N, C-alpha and C positions, 0 to 999 in steps of 0.2 A: 581448742579451735579458736580462731580469731575472726571477728566480723568488724567492719569499719563503717562509721557513719560520719556525716559532716556536721559541724557546729558552726552555724552562720550568724550573721549580724542580727537580723530582725527579731524573731521570737524564738529561734532555736535555743539560744543560750538560756532564756527564761525556762524553757522546758527542762534543762539540766539542773538549774538552780532549784526549781520547785519540785521536780519529779525524781530525776536520777540521784540527786544528792539526798533524797528522802526515801531511798530504798525502792525506787520505781513506783512510789505511791503518789498520792495527791495531798500535798501539804496544805493544812488549813490556811486560809487567807489571813494575813496579819500576824501569824505566828513566826517567831524567829527560827531560823534553821537549826541552831544549836538546841533550843528548847524542844523543838519538834523531834529531833533525833534522840534526845535523852528520854522523852516520854514514850517514844516508840521502841526504845531499846536497840537502836540502830548504831553501827559503828560510824564515826565521822570520817570524812574524806581526809586523805593525807597527801602531802606534796612529795614528788619523786623526781629524779633526774639530776644530771650534773649541772644543769643550767640554773639551779636554785641559788647558788652563791652570788651570781650577778644581780639577783633580785632581793638579796638579804634574807632568804629563806633557808631552812635546813631540811634535810631528808627526814621524812616522818612527821613533820610539823602539820598540825591540823589545818584544814582548809576552812576558812570562814566564808560567810555569805557575802560580805563586802568584797573580799578578795575575789570571789567568783564573779561578782558583777564587774569589778574593775578589769580583771585579766581576760575573762571569757566573754564579757559583754562590750567592753570598750577598748580592748588591747592596750591597757595602761598598766603601769607599775602597781603591784599589789599594795604598796604603801603610798599610793599617789596622794591620798588626802593629807598626810603629814608633809610630804614634799611640797605640795601646792601651798599649804599654809606658810611654810618657811619662806618660799619664794615671794609670796604676797607680803609677808612682813619685811622682806628686804627691799620692797618697792617695785617689784615686777608687776606688769599689768596682768589681768586675769587670763587673757588668751595666751600670753607667753608662758605663764606659770602652768597652764594646763598642757600646752604642747611639750613642755619639758618632761612631763610624766608619761608621754605616749611612747609605746614600744614600736619603733618603725614608722611606716607611713600611716598618717591619721586615717581613720575609717571614713571620715567625711570626704576626704579627697577621692577615695575609691568610689564612694557612692555618687559623687558628682560626675563620674565617668559612666554612670548607669550600670555599675557592676555591683554584685552582691559580695561583700567581704567574707572570706573564709577565716573564721576565728581559730578553729581547732579541728582535730580529727579524734573521734571517739573509737579507740581500739578496745573491743570487748573480748576478754580472755575467759574461756570456760573449758573445763576438762571434759574428757569423754564421759558418756552416760554411765558406764559401769563405775567409774571413779566417784561420780556424784552419788550413786546408790550406796557405795561403801562409806562415803563420808556421812550420808544422812542416817544410815542404820547401824553404823559401826560404834564401837566404844569410844571413850574420850581419847585414848592414845591414837586410835586410827584417825580420828578427826584431826588431831594435832599434826600427825604426819602428813596428811593430805593437804591441809591448809598451809603448812610450812613449805611443802613441795610446790604448791601453787604459787606462793609468794616468791619463792626463789626462781621458779621458771619465768614468771612475769619480769622479775628484775633482770634475769639473764637475757631475755628477749629485748628488753629496753636497752640494755648495754650493747647488744649486738647492733641494734638500730643506730645507736649513737656512734659506735666504732666504724661500722661498715656502710651504712646506708644514708644517714641524714646528711643533707647538703643544703646550702642556701645559694640562691642565684639572684643576679641582678643584671641590669643592662640587657633586658629581653633574653636572658639565658646565656649571653655571651661570656659572662663572668660567673665563676662558681667558686665555692669554698666549702671545705668540710665543716660540719656542724656537730662536733662531738659532745654537745651539752644541750639536752632537751629539758623543757619545763613541762611536768606532767602532774595532773591532779587525779588521784586514784580513789574510786569509791567501790567498796566491796558489798555485794549483795548475796543473799542466801537462797532465794526462791524465785520462781517465775510468777507470772501474773495470775496463775491459777492457785498459787500457794504451795505448789509441790517443789521438792528440792531442786535447786539449780545454783550451785556455787559458781559465781562469775564476778568479774571485776571490770569496771569501766575505767579506762585510762584516757583522760582527755589530754592529748598532746597539743600544746600551744603552737599555733602556726607562726611563731616568731622565734628566731634564734639569733645569738650574738656573734658577730664577726670578730676576727682578731683585733680590729681597730676599735671595738667597743660599740659600734653601731648595730642596730637591730634590723633584720630583714626577714622576709617570709621564707618558710621551708619550701623545698622542691617537693611538693605533695605528690606529683606524678611519680616521682622516684619511690616514694613511700608506698604508694599503691602497687607498684610493680613488684615490690618485695614482700607483699603480705603473705603469699604462700610459703616463702622461705622462712618468714618469721613464725608462721603457724606451725610448721613442722618442727622448728626449734623448740617452741613452747611445749608441744606434745612430747617430743623426745626427752626434754629435760624433766618434765613433771612425771611422766610414766616411769622413767628409769629410777628416779629417786624413790617413788612410792614402792615400786617392785623390790628394790634392794632393801629398803627399810622393813617391809612387811613380809618379804619372802614370797612375792607373787610373780605372775607371768602374764603375758598377753596372748590373745588369740584373735584372728581376723573375724569380723562380723560384716557380712555383706548387707548393706542397707538398700542399695539399688542394684538390680541385676546388671552385670556388665561394667559397673563402675568400680572405682577403687574401694576396697573394704576399709572399715574402721578397726583399728587395733584396740580391743577392749580387754578388760581384766578377765582372765579365765576363771570360771566358777560362779560368775554373776549371771543368773538365769535371765533369759529374754523376758520372762514375765515381770521380773523386777524392773528391768529397763523400761518396759512399756508402762509400768505403774508410775514411774517417776517422770517419764517424758510425755506428759499430757499435751503440751504445746506441740511437740515434735510429731505426735501421732496425727493431730489435726492438720498440721502443715503437710505431712506426707500424704494424707488422704487427698487433700486438694492438689498437691503437687503431682500425684499420680494421674489425676484427671487431666490437668493441663499438659503434662508430658505426653499422654496418649494423643491429645489433640495436636500437639506439635508434630508427633511422628506421622499422624495421618495427613497433615498438611504438607510436611517437608520430605517425608519418606525416610527419615533417619533420626537417630537419637540426637537431642540437643548437645551442642558443644559446651565447653567450659563456661564461656561468657553467657550463653543462652541459659544454661542451668542456673547460674547465679541470678539472672534476671527472673526466671520462673520461680525460684525459691523465694526471692524477695517479694514477689507479687503474692505468693501463697501465704507468706508470713504476715503480710499486711491485711490480707483478706480474713485471716483467722485470729487477728489480734484482739484479745478481750480488753475491757475497760481496766483502768488502774484499780489496784486493791488498797486495802488498809494495811500498812506494814505491821509486823509483829516481831517481838524479840526472838532470838535464835532458840532460847530454851523452850519457849512455847511451840515453836515450829518443830523442834526435834521430838517433843512429846506427841504432837499431832501426827507427825510422819510415822512414828513407831506404832501408834494405835491403828492408823490406817493400814499399815503393812501387816500387822498382826491379825486384824480382822479379815484381810484378803488372803494371806498366805499361811498363817499359823505361826506359833512361836518357834517350832523346830526349824522352819525354813529361815526365819529372820535371825534367830540367835546363832544359828550355825553357819551364817553366811561367810564370815571371815575364815573359819576353819575349812570350809569347802574350797574357798579360793586358795588357801595355802596348800591344801592337799593336791589340788589340780595343778597349781603352780610348781610344786615340788617335782611332779612328774615331768614337766616340761624343762625345768631348770636342770634336771639330772641328765638330760640328753642334749641340751643346748649349752655349749661351752661359751664363755665370754671371749670369743675369738672372732676376728673379722678377716677374711681373706680379701685383702685390698685389690688383688688382681681380678678376681671374679666379681667383686663389688663394682669395680670400674666398668667391666663389660655389661653388667646388669643395668647400671645407671645410664650408661651411654645408649644402650639399645632401647630402653624404655623411653627416654626423653626424645630420641630421634623418631621413634615410631609414633609417639603421641603428638609431637609438635612439628617435626620436619626441620624447622629452623628454630634455634633456641639460643639462650644466653646463659651466662654462668649462674644466674640466680635460679634458673630452672634445673640445672644440673645439681646445684647445692641442695635444693629442696628435695630432689629425688634421692640424693645420697642420704639425707636424714630419714626419709621414708624407708630406705633400704636397711638402715640400722634399726629402725623400729620393727621391721618385719623379720629380720634375721636374728637379732639378739633377743627378741621377745621379752624385753624388760631387764636384761642383764646390763651391767655397767660397761661403758665403752671408754676408749682412750680419748681425752679431750683433744679436739682439733682434727680427728680422723675424718669428719664429714667434709671439711675443707680440703683435706688431702685427697680424698676420693674424687671430689669434684674437679680438682686441678688435674689429677691423673687422667680422668675421663676426657677432659678437653685436650690434654696433651697427646694422648694416645689415639683417640678416635675422632676428635673434633677437627673440622676443616673450616678455617675462618673465612667468613664471607664479607665482613666489613673491610673495606679498603681505605686507609687514610688518604685524604686528599691534600695535595700541596697547597699551602697557604691557609688551611683551616685548622681549627683546634684538633689536636690528636684525641680521639675518643678514649675514655677511661676503660680499663680492662673489663669492667662489668657492663659496658655499653657495646661490646663487640657481639656480633651475631655469628653463629656457627651452624654447621650441619655435619652429617656423617656420611660415610660411603657404604653403609650397610645396605643389604638387599631389603627392599620394601616388602613386608609380609603380605600375602594374599588375603583377600576377604573371604569370609564364609558366613553361612546362615545358621542361626541357632533356633531350635524348635521352641515355639511359644508354649506357655503353660496357662492353665485356668482359662482355656478358650481363646487366648490371645494369639494373633498370627505370628509366624516366625519373624525374627528380627535379625538385622545384620550385626555381626560382631562389632563391638566397640573398639576404638583405638587402644584403650587400655588392655583389653583382652588380646589384641594382636601384639601389643607391646610385651606382654608376659610370654607369649609364644616366641617372639623374636629373641628375647633375653635368654630363655632356657635353651633355645636352639644353639645360640652362640656358646653358652656354658657347656652344653653337651659336646659341642665340637672340640672345646678345649680338653674336656675329660677324655674324649675318644682318641686324642692325638698322642697315644702312648706307643710310640714307634721305637724309641731308643731303648736298648737293654741297659739295666743298671751295671755299674762297674763291678769288677770282681772284688772279692773280699780282700785279696792280698794287694790290690792296687792302692796306691796312696790316695788319700782323700783330695778330691779336686776342689778348687776354690768355688765358692757359691757363684752360680751363673748369674749374669745380669740379663735384664729383659723385663717383660711384662710382669713376671712373678717374683722379682727380687724384693727383698725386704730391707733395702738400704734406707728407705724413707723413715724419718723419725717416728711417724705415726703408724707404720705398718705393724700389725700384730701377727706374729708368726706362730706356727704350730710346731711343737717339738718333734713331730713325726717326719718332718722334712729332712732329707739328707742331702749332703752336697753332691753326691754322685748321681743324683737324678736330674733329668731334664726339667726345664720349667713346667712343661705340661704334666710330667709325672709328679712333680712336687705339688702342683695344683690339685691333681686328683687325689693325692695321698692325704691332704688335709681337708678335703671337701666334705667329709662325713658330718662334721659338726654343723656346717652350713646347710647341708641337705636335711639334717634333722631339724634345723631351725625353720626351714621353709614350711609354711602351712601345707597340709595335704591337698587342699583344693587348688594349690598352685602347681603341684607336681603331677597330678593325675586327674582325669575326669573332665568336667565341663569347662573349667576355666583355661586349660592349657592344651588340650588335645582336640584340634578341629576334626581329626579323623573319627574320633569317638562321636562327636556331634553329628557328623554327616552320615555315619553308618548305623546309628542306633535305629531300632524299629520305629520309634515314634517320629524321629526326624525323616526317615525314609517315607513313612506314610504321609507326613505333612508335605514333603517335597513332591511326592507322587501326585497328591491331590492338586497342589499348585501347578504342576506340570500339565496335568490333564485339563485343568481349568484354562491355563494359558493356551494349550493347543486347541481347545474348543472355541475359545475366543478368536484364535487365529483363523480357524476354518470358517467361522461365521463371517469374519471380515472378508475373507477371500470369496465366499459365496456371494455376499452382498456386492463386492466389487465386480464379480463376473456378471451378475444380473444387471447391474448398472451399465456395464460395457455392452452387453447384448442389446439392451433397450436403446442405448445410444446408437449402436450400429443399425438397428432396425429402423430407427427414426431417420437416419441419414440416407438409407438406401433409396427411397423414392426421389429424394432431391438429387441424388447422384445420377439416376436414370434420366431424369428430365434434363439435367445439364448436359449429359452425353448426347441426347437427341437433338438439343438445340445446337450443339457443336457441329453435328453432321449437317444440319439444315443450312447453316450460315456459310457453308463452303460448297457452292454449286460446281466448281471446276475440279473438285477433288477426284483423283483417280482418272483424270483425262489426260490426253496427250498435249503437246505444245501448241501454242496458238498460231494464227496465220502469219504473225510477224516473224515467227521463227521459220 
């Protein structure tokens, strides 16, 4: 998972130099960063990214404290001291020498406009909780596999950001250029603030990139923020796949919040072990549950994606403990093992990896490393449309990677199939909403907005548990129903009869289910004589086996089950009776008010009528003498 924070001019960069670079601890005042890291047994930070060559740095080179101060404190060249001395020796004035080492616009000019300069973005990469437990309690080989997979997944995500996302802009956004070379300082940490295991890495992405002409400009950080979810799913997919393939494991969905998307965890890692390691998460979830209930009571529905992020950030800040004293990894591993042994016993701790392999073998035996790209396209398009309504390619790409996570369950996949599924979903089911305007810049493909022409799924209510009131189904739950409905329609469309055995083999049909695409992974059971729908149904067994059971039956996908269960009927009947009672009370009060109002107006009406007859003396009389 990936979280993002800003590194700004004032004191934010000092926090990273003094704390983040020191294992999220509090470095003693006056002690050099290198000495403090060596005494605490912490790994030093390293430089990453393709933009290092322009700064005279190499990938994997150690990050020094002075470089941190120059790059992330002043947006200057990491070797600015030497460059400035050389310019001064050549006769340049101090101000000119200093400006020659600045990367892009000087910070002082930005501050003169009463703006706060954004120096960098802190991308924090951390694996799922079950992988953290395996890394903390596993043997040396298991830890090496997980750390190597984590490092490669981070590198793959950074490369994708450089290749597909990173851009620089100038002239108020009217001019843009690709920025395939980022400058990143990475710091690896091993524990959370409570001292419990939490393998994660801080990647400080400098908010300066070099244009083709050699000048330095700021990144389009808004574009980076928009692609965080797609980067998050890529990191999870890359790391989970490598670990599962190396160790023979598989994944299983774990529902964290009812109604929201589950987390794919390693099967065999007990929930008790996850709770043991996730001390910070438990406190955050306890606070988050309370604020979410308050949100539902106030607004009448579950918070959306943006509101959930805001509530989660607030809960994390409220439960954040003070900084700790960092300790070497070998001491942490020994302490974690003793803590787990005292709580769970040696049999549970020592047999963890074997249990995971046994459970994973059962899943891998029935989940083949195949992806039906046609059904994946339907699944991705239906879910994105139901959740968002209007979407872009980045949303479809993120959902395609989630689909691979959920259906392959840790099996290897063909590189590039995520992009292929996303492009097919937009091509087959997307309807472009963005209309290019004459005289204006043509929007990039990933800036286009789309929708789909699927039927909008109806809403339903889900019975509450633990004394909680019934809640409305979430968009994700309705999206799962919409996706499976479309997939069932495809599988049910088996109308054509297979060709006779003596008939010559027909050429492979084209359409939604053809496998002409380079990334399509076909199943050998498909025959050319079948229709596309028949071929889709013939190979769907492996994908059906890969889908978690909670998606295929029961609470998460069958609204009829929810509506007709005895508990739900009782809840709904009680709600109906309460609503009818309130309605009768309101009607009775309205009738009483009406009768009282009529009784009050009756005497006034009689008096008015009597006055009316009195003021007309010639009424009901004949014509006057003039007539």
